[in-house]
NUNUMAR-828949 format. One record per atom (N, C-alpha, C): x, y, z. Coordinates in pm, whole numbers, plus 50000, padded with zeros to 5 digits. Atoms other than C-alpha are relative to their C-alpha. Last residue first. Layout:
! NUNUMAR-828949
XYZ
...
***
This chain:
! NUNUMAR-828949
500674988650040
225413151547356
500785012950033
500114999050135
227303121547383
499535012349951
498694998350041
228403125747745
500065000949847
499634986049981
224753130747834
501335001949946
500814992450089
223823098647672
500295013850006
499465001750135
226603080547868
499295007449894
498804994150010
225483095048192
500694998949861
500284985549986
221913084748128
501295009749991
500524996550131
222993049748028
499795015149997
498935000650099
225153047548340
499565004249864
499134987949978
222303061948560
501134998649906
500604988150063
219943035748400
500845013450023
499905000550138
222303008048469
499345012049923
498674997150048
222893018948831
499944999349844
499624984949997
219193022148880
501205002949956
500844992750107
218492988148720
500195015150012
499315000950119
221352973048933
499295006849893
498724993250005
219932987449241
500804998749868
500294986250002
216462975149174
501205008949986
500354996950138
217842941249092
499665014349978
498835000050090
219642940949415
499685003749852
499304987049968
216482951949624
501345000149893
500814989450060
214572923049436
500795012750032
499945001250159
217322897649513
499205011249936
498714994950029
217382908749882
500255000049848
499974984149973
213732905749915
501385004749957
500844993950106
213772870349735
500065014950020
499214999550128
216692860249963
499265005649886
498944991449991
214732869550271
500855001649877
500544987849998
211762850750160
500885011250016
500454997250149
213822820450065
499335014049997
498824997550071
215452822050417
499645003449854
499564985649954
212172824950601
501175004349918
501024991250050
210892794650411
500225013850023
499794999150151
214102775750473
498995008949930
498744993050036
214062783850833
500275001349857
500184985149962
210392772850871
501335008849956
500884995450092
211132740050696
499765015150023
499264999850123
214112732950910
499195007649894
499154988049991
212082741051222
500825001949880
500964990250007
209572713751104
500795013850018
500394997150137
212372690051016
499015011149994
498844994950090
213922694751357
499515002949856
499814985149955
210632688851532
501025006549911
501314992850049
209932656451331
500105015250029
499764998550142
213582645151398
498765008149930
499124991250011
212902649951774
500355004949836
500794986949949
209842631051768
500985011549972
500894996450109
211612603351578
499325012850026
499204995450118
214472604251821
499145003549880
499494986949955
212062601752129
500865005849876
501254990850002
210292572351961
500355014550023
500294999150140
213552555151897
498855009149983
499024992150058
214782561652253
499655001549846
500354986749949
211522546452388
500965010049936
501174994850060
211992516252164
499665013350054
499694997650143
215622512552251
498805004749935
499224987250008
214842515552624
500175003849853
501004990649954
212162486452605
500675015049992
500864998750106
214582465352418
498985011950027
499174994650108
217252470252674
499105003149888
499604985149953
214832464452962
500675006249883
501284992150017
213712431552789
500025014750033
500325001450150
217352419752726
498685008449991
499154989150069
218242429653079
499685001649858
500594986649953
215302408253214
500885011549942
501314998050067
216252378752988
499465014050040
499864995950145
219812382053081
498735002649934
499424987050003
219012381253453
500245005049864
501164990649963
216682352453414
500495014349998
500945001150121
219382333053228
498835010550029
499424992550116
221962342253494
499025001549884
499954985549971
219372331553769
500845007249891
500984992850078
218552297353601
500215015750016
499524998450139
221712280853725
499015009349905
498864991650002
221022290854077
500355001249859
500394986749981
217532276354042
501115009949991
500764996150121
218712243953896
499625015050021
499064999850111
221282240254175
499315006249875
499224986949968
218542247054437
501075002949894
500804987950031
216202222054264
500695013550031
500014999250144
219012196154261
499245013149959
498784995150049
219662202354635
500095002249843
499774984649952
215972200454715
501185005349950
500884991550083
215672167754517
500145013450020
499345001850131
218692152354691
499295008949913
498834990849987
217212163755032
500595001749856
500504987449990
213872146554939
501095010049999
500454996850133
215672114654837
499425014549986
498934998950087
217462114355164
499675004449862
499374986549969
214362121355354
501215003049910
500924989450047
212672091655184
500515013850027
499975000450160
215592069155237
499185012149946
498854994350029
215672080055606
500245000749847
500044986149966
212082073255642
501165006949957
500844993650114
212392039355463
499855014950031
499245000950124
215252029155706
499165006949884
499044990149979
213182041656005
500815000949869
500744986950014
210182020855886
501115010950004
500395000050137
212501989255856
499325013949963
498904996850073
213831995756187
499905001349850
499544986549961
210491996856346
501335004149914
501014990950082
209331966956142
500445014250040
499715000750139
212471948156288
499205009149908
498794991050007
211921959956643
500384998949842
498715007349969
208441945756631
501165009549970
499084999250115
205281966356642
501314994650049
***
């Protein structure tokens, strides 16, 4: 191999290596530029997952609250009916006593 051929091969190798280094640098820059996008995508996915989980938990809590509310209302209505019946009995007794007393006073 002549010296010229050898120099030509060295130049070609240097050019090839230089091109590969440039490609690697561009790839590294591209990868660094993708990092924030990848982070945002990951954060977005996790945020959506957390929102879905919290929505499910909130719905479950609301169902439980509504169930307890229905029980409280039912018990309250029952208690109110009992108090109303007692009050009506007392009113009737007081009315009857008033009428009896009034009739006695007339006689």
